[in-house]
C-alpha positions as CSV (number, residue, x, y, z in Angstrom):
1,M,-23.1,-29.9,-36.6
2,R,-23.9,-32.9,-38.3
3,A,-23.5,-31.6,-42.1
4,A,-20.4,-31.0,-40.7
5,R,-19.1,-34.6,-39.6
6,L,-20.6,-35.8,-42.8
7,M,-18.8,-33.8,-44.8
8,S,-15.9,-34.7,-42.9
9,L,-16.8,-38.5,-43.6
10,V,-17.2,-38.0,-46.9
11,L,-13.8,-36.4,-47.4
12,L,-12.1,-39.1,-45.3
13,L,-13.5,-41.6,-47.3
14,Q,-12.0,-40.2,-51.0
15,G,-8.4,-38.8,-48.8
16,R,-7.7,-42.6,-47.7
17,G,-10.3,-44.8,-49.9
18,G,-11.7,-46.5,-47.3
19,M,-11.8,-47.7,-43.4
20,T,-13.5,-49.2,-41.2
21,A,-16.6,-48.2,-38.7
22,A,-14.0,-48.2,-36.5
23,E,-11.1,-46.6,-38.1
24,L,-13.9,-43.6,-39.1
25,A,-15.7,-43.4,-35.3
26,R,-12.6,-42.6,-33.5
27,E,-11.5,-40.0,-36.7
28,L,-14.6,-38.0,-35.6
29,E,-14.5,-38.5,-32.2
30,V,-18.0,-40.2,-32.3
31,S,-19.4,-43.8,-31.3
32,E,-19.7,-46.3,-34.0
33,R,-23.7,-46.2,-33.9
34,T,-23.4,-42.7,-35.6
35,V,-20.9,-43.7,-38.0
36,H,-23.1,-46.2,-39.1
37,R,-26.1,-44.3,-39.1
38,D,-23.7,-40.7,-41.2
39,V,-23.8,-43.6,-43.9
40,L,-26.8,-44.1,-43.7
41,A,-28.2,-40.4,-44.1
42,L,-25.5,-40.0,-47.0
43,S,-26.3,-43.3,-49.2
44,S,-30.3,-42.0,-48.8
45,A,-28.9,-38.5,-50.0
46,G,-27.2,-39.4,-53.0
47,I,-23.6,-40.1,-52.0
48,P,-22.7,-43.7,-53.0
49,V,-21.2,-44.8,-50.4
50,Y,-20.6,-48.6,-50.0
51,A,-19.9,-51.2,-47.1
52,D,-17.2,-53.6,-47.8
53,R,-17.7,-57.0,-46.6
54,G,-15.7,-60.1,-45.2
55,R,-11.9,-59.1,-43.5
56,G,-10.2,-55.8,-44.7
57,G,-14.0,-54.2,-45.5
58,G,-15.1,-51.7,-44.2
59,Y,-17.2,-48.3,-45.7
60,R,-15.6,-47.3,-49.1
61,L,-17.1,-44.1,-52.2
62,L,-18.2,-46.0,-55.7
63,E,-14.9,-45.6,-57.9
64,G,-14.3,-42.6,-59.6
65,Y,-16.5,-40.9,-57.6
66,R,-15.5,-37.2,-56.1
67,T,-17.1,-34.6,-54.4
68,R,-16.7,-31.3,-54.8
69,L,-16.4,-29.8,-51.3
70,T,-13.4,-29.6,-51.6
71,G,-12.2,-26.0,-52.2
72,L,-11.0,-24.5,-49.1
73,D,-13.2,-21.1,-47.7
74,R,-11.5,-18.1,-46.6
75,A,-10.7,-19.9,-43.0
76,E,-9.4,-23.1,-43.5
77,A,-7.1,-21.8,-46.3
78,E,-5.8,-19.3,-43.3
79,A,-6.0,-21.6,-40.3
80,L,-4.0,-24.3,-42.8
81,F,-0.8,-22.9,-43.1
82,L,-0.8,-22.9,-39.3
83,S,-0.8,-26.6,-39.4
84,G,2.4,-27.3,-38.0
85,V,2.0,-25.8,-34.8
86,P,-1.1,-27.5,-33.5
87,G,-0.5,-26.0,-29.4
88,A,-1.2,-22.4,-31.0
89,L,-4.2,-23.6,-33.8
90,R,-5.8,-25.2,-30.0
91,E,-5.4,-21.6,-28.1
92,M,-6.5,-19.8,-30.2
93,G,-9.7,-22.0,-31.2
94,L,-9.1,-22.5,-34.5
95,Q,-8.5,-26.3,-34.1
96,E,-11.7,-27.6,-36.2
97,V,-11.0,-25.4,-38.8
98,A,-7.3,-26.7,-39.7
99,A,-8.8,-30.4,-39.5
100,T,-11.1,-29.7,-41.9
101,A,-8.6,-27.9,-44.2
102,R,-6.3,-30.8,-43.5
103,L,-9.0,-33.2,-44.9
104,K,-10.2,-31.5,-47.9
105,A,-6.4,-30.7,-48.7
106,A,-5.6,-33.9,-48.5
107,A,-9.0,-36.1,-50.4
108,A,-7.6,-32.9,-53.1
109,L,-4.5,-34.5,-53.9
110,S,-3.6,-37.6,-55.9
111,P,-3.6,-41.1,-55.1
112,G,0.1,-41.1,-54.7
113,L,0.4,-38.6,-52.7
114,R,-2.0,-38.9,-50.1
115,D,1.3,-39.5,-47.8
116,A,2.9,-36.7,-48.4
117,P,1.5,-35.1,-45.2
118,A,1.5,-38.1,-42.8
119,T,5.5,-37.9,-44.4
120,A,6.3,-34.3,-43.9
121,A,4.6,-34.3,-39.8
122,Q,7.5,-37.9,-39.3
123,R,10.0,-35.0,-40.2
124,F,9.5,-31.3,-39.4
125,H,8.2,-30.3,-36.1
126,L,8.3,-26.4,-34.8
127,D,8.3,-26.5,-31.3
128,A,7.5,-22.6,-30.1
129,P,7.6,-22.9,-26.2
130,G,11.0,-22.9,-25.1
131,W,12.5,-25.8,-23.3
132,F,11.3,-25.2,-20.0
133,A,8.7,-23.0,-20.1
134,H,5.8,-24.5,-17.5
135,D,2.3,-26.4,-19.5
136,S,-0.2,-22.8,-18.9
137,P,-3.5,-22.3,-20.1
138,P,-4.3,-20.0,-22.7
139,P,-4.6,-16.7,-21.5
140,P,-8.5,-16.7,-21.6
141,Q,-8.3,-12.7,-23.8
142,L,-6.6,-14.8,-26.7
143,A,-9.8,-16.3,-27.9
144,P,-11.6,-13.1,-29.0
145,L,-8.9,-11.7,-29.8
146,A,-7.6,-14.7,-32.6
147,R,-11.2,-13.8,-33.8
148,A,-10.8,-10.5,-33.9
149,V,-7.8,-10.5,-36.1
150,W,-9.1,-13.1,-38.8
151,G,-11.7,-10.8,-39.2
152,D,-10.4,-8.0,-39.0
153,R,-13.1,-6.4,-36.2
154,R,-11.5,-3.7,-34.2
155,V,-11.7,-4.1,-30.1
156,T,-12.1,-2.0,-27.0
157,A,-9.9,-3.8,-24.6
158,G,-9.0,-3.1,-21.2
159,Y,-4.8,-2.8,-20.7
160,K,-2.6,-1.7,-18.2
161,G,-5.8,0.1,-16.3
162,R,-7.0,2.3,-19.5
163,T,-9.4,1.4,-22.5
164,R,-8.5,1.3,-25.2
165,T,-9.8,1.0,-29.5
166,L,-7.5,-1.3,-30.9
167,E,-7.2,-2.8,-34.1
168,P,-5.4,-6.2,-34.1
169,Y,-2.6,-6.9,-36.4
170,G,-1.0,-10.5,-36.0
171,L,-0.5,-12.4,-33.2
172,V,2.9,-13.7,-32.0
173,L,3.9,-17.1,-30.4
174,K,7.2,-16.4,-28.7
175,A,8.3,-18.9,-25.9
176,G,5.3,-19.8,-25.1
177,A,3.3,-16.3,-24.4
178,W,0.8,-14.7,-26.6
179,Y,1.5,-11.2,-28.4
180,L,-0.4,-8.8,-30.0
181,A,0.6,-6.8,-32.3
182,A,-2.4,-3.6,-33.1
183,R,-2.4,0.0,-34.4
184,S,-4.6,2.5,-31.8
185,P,-6.0,4.7,-34.4
186,S,-7.0,7.1,-31.7
187,P,-5.2,8.6,-27.7
188,P,-6.4,5.7,-25.0
189,S,-9.3,7.2,-22.5
190,P,-8.0,6.7,-18.8
191,R,-10.6,4.1,-16.9
192,P,-10.9,4.0,-13.1
193,G,-9.4,1.6,-11.5
194,P,-6.8,-0.7,-11.7
195,G,-5.2,-2.4,-14.4
196,P,-3.0,-5.6,-14.8
197,S,0.6,-5.1,-13.2
198,P,4.1,-4.9,-15.8
199,G,6.2,-8.0,-16.1
200,P,9.1,-9.2,-18.0
201,G,8.4,-8.6,-22.4
202,P,7.1,-5.8,-24.6
203,S,4.4,-4.1,-23.5
204,S,3.9,-1.6,-26.3
205,A,6.3,-0.2,-28.5
206,Q,6.3,3.1,-31.6
207,P,7.3,2.5,-34.6
208,Q,10.4,4.7,-36.0
209,G,9.4,7.6,-38.2
210,Q,5.7,7.6,-36.7
211,S,4.7,11.3,-35.9
212,A,2.6,12.3,-33.1
213,G,-1.4,12.3,-34.2
214,Q,-1.4,9.2,-36.8
215,A,-1.7,5.5,-35.6
216,R,0.3,4.0,-33.8
217,F,1.2,0.5,-34.8
218,L,2.2,-1.4,-30.8
219,L,2.7,-4.4,-29.4
220,F,1.7,-5.2,-26.1
221,R,1.7,-8.8,-24.4
222,V,-2.4,-10.7,-24.4
223,D,-1.8,-12.0,-20.9
224,R,-2.3,-8.3,-19.7
225,F,-5.1,-7.6,-21.3
226,G,-8.0,-7.3,-18.9
227,E,-11.8,-7.3,-20.2
228,I,-11.5,-7.4,-24.0
229,A,-14.7,-6.6,-26.4
230,V,-15.0,-7.9,-30.2
231,R,-16.4,-4.6,-32.5
232,D,-18.4,-5.3,-35.6
233,D,-17.2,-2.4,-37.5
234,V,-14.5,-4.0,-39.3
235,F,-11.0,-2.5,-39.6
236,V,-9.2,-1.4,-43.4
237,R,-5.4,-3.2,-43.0
238,D,-2.7,-1.5,-43.7
239,P,-1.1,-3.1,-46.9
240,G,2.5,-2.3,-46.0
241,F,2.3,-3.7,-42.5
242,D,4.8,-6.3,-42.3
243,L,3.7,-8.5,-38.7
244,A,7.5,-10.3,-38.8
245,A,9.4,-7.2,-39.3
246,F,8.0,-5.5,-37.0
247,W,8.5,-7.9,-34.7
248,A,11.8,-8.6,-35.6
249,E,12.2,-4.5,-34.8
250,Q,10.5,-4.3,-31.2
251,S,11.6,-6.8,-30.2
252,A,15.0,-6.3,-30.7
253,A,14.9,-2.4,-29.3
254,F,13.0,-4.0,-26.4
255,G,16.1,-6.2,-25.6
256,H,18.7,-3.3,-26.3
257,S,16.2,-1.7,-23.2
258,L,17.7,-4.1,-20.9
259,L,21.1,-3.6,-21.6
260,R,20.7,-0.6,-18.7
261,T,25.1,-1.1,-18.2
262,S,28.1,-2.1,-19.4
263,I,31.1,-3.3,-18.4
264,T,35.0,-3.5,-20.0
265,L,36.9,-7.4,-20.4
266,R,40.2,-8.2,-22.0
267,L,39.4,-11.2,-24.1
268,T,42.1,-13.9,-25.0
269,E,41.6,-15.9,-28.5
270,A,39.1,-18.9,-26.4
271,G,37.6,-15.9,-25.5
272,L,36.7,-14.0,-28.0
273,R,35.2,-17.1,-29.8
274,M,33.4,-17.7,-27.0
275,L,32.1,-14.2,-26.7
276,R,28.5,-14.9,-28.9
277,H,28.0,-17.1,-27.1
278,V,28.2,-16.0,-23.8
279,A,27.2,-12.3,-24.6
280,D,23.1,-11.7,-24.8
281,P,22.5,-11.5,-28.3
282,A,20.8,-7.5,-28.3
283,A,25.3,-6.4,-26.9
284,L,26.7,-8.5,-30.1
285,P,27.6,-5.5,-32.2
286,D,28.6,-3.2,-30.1
287,A,30.9,-5.4,-28.0
288,V,32.3,-6.4,-31.6
289,A,32.6,-2.2,-32.7
290,S,34.4,-1.8,-29.2
291,L,36.8,-4.3,-29.7
292,Q,41.2,-3.5,-29.7
293,P,44.1,-4.8,-31.0
294,D,44.8,-5.8,-27.4
295,G,41.4,-8.3,-27.1
296,T,39.8,-4.9,-24.8
297,V,36.2,-5.1,-25.3
298,R,33.2,-3.0,-24.4
299,L,30.3,-5.4,-23.4
300,R,26.4,-3.7,-22.8
301,V,24.9,-5.9,-19.7
302,E,21.1,-6.7,-17.5
303,S,23.0,-5.8,-14.5
304,I,26.1,-7.0,-12.2
305,E,24.6,-9.6,-10.9
306,I,23.6,-11.0,-14.8
307,A,27.7,-9.8,-15.1
308,Y,28.9,-11.4,-12.6
309,S,27.7,-15.3,-13.7
310,Q,28.3,-14.2,-17.8
311,V,32.0,-13.8,-16.6
312,L,32.3,-17.2,-15.2
313,R,31.2,-18.7,-17.9
314,F,34.7,-17.3,-19.5
315,G,36.3,-18.8,-16.7
316,P,40.4,-17.7,-17.6
317,E,39.6,-16.5,-21.1
318,A,38.5,-13.6,-19.5
319,E,40.2,-10.6,-17.4
320,V,37.2,-8.5,-15.4
321,L,39.3,-4.4,-15.9
322,E,36.0,-2.8,-15.7
323,P,33.6,-1.8,-12.9
324,A,36.1,-2.8,-9.8
325,E,32.7,-4.3,-8.1
326,L,32.4,-6.6,-10.5
327,R,36.3,-7.3,-11.0
328,S,35.9,-7.6,-6.9
329,M,33.6,-10.4,-6.8
330,V,35.1,-12.4,-9.5
331,A,38.4,-12.4,-7.3
332,E,36.7,-13.8,-4.5
333,A,35.1,-16.6,-6.6
334,A,38.5,-17.5,-8.3
335,A,40.0,-17.8,-4.5
336,R,37.5,-19.3,-3.8
337,M,37.3,-22.4,-6.6
338,T,41.3,-22.8,-5.8
339,A,41.0,-23.1,-2.3
340,L,37.9,-25.9,-3.5
341,Y,40.5,-27.8,-5.4
342,R,44.1,-27.4,-3.7
């Protein structure tokens, strides 16, 4: 632990040119007394670090000295690509690795480019969770699954009442919920006792063209896993697997699976322009394909209740033709609104 801190101290001085003991203490999350002791240890080990006295002083490295500790190891290089999603790094237990990687990258930059990370951070930020997501702690199963993903190690996991052997390929963070893309090399074996209850969101799926008996790529909600055991054996990844493409395919299939019923509307020109803002994105392609010259369109929806709220957003730009139940609901709402504004 101290060796890592000493390395970080050297990289901070190399990257920033000079820092006070107070600044170093804040960065390293230690006391100023510990910083002084670390500097003495570095000096004794032959690192040319010295103290500038007076106003604007602090600790510096001898001009021209460059440490050879700037090479990134594999874990640091991988974590560096996730540095735009600090919350995700923290939840997966990779924040310390990413911090060291950023220090090494900053130390390797020429002096004129060392403010580039701060400049970019001021202008770009990826906020993965949705606007109204509750601030809930990450699922406890996430950290061991993340270690297995980075290490290409198989896991034994309880999921929905079954024990599965999985080869974890990747993690996806969508609107605050974590999903695991994994390959199942063998059929799951029964396990006694109740498992996690299903809920909204994709849980598992099989890609098109997958024949029976082959290893299957599946999608799992991380918070529905039971006990996770990371095994010692390493699996060989399929070089043709594309995590982004797999997620897009499975999330699209899930979106279509929710659209269990359909309604028929007659839209005005203004209503047609509103369609893409009102309809579920998964329903749009079929809706556009069904469009008739008079503005009649067939729209797939989750339920009549959800369709009711969607149709009300059209206002007078849409007339419900089918089903009769929805037409009556909208007519009643229109009558109440007329009475309200009379």
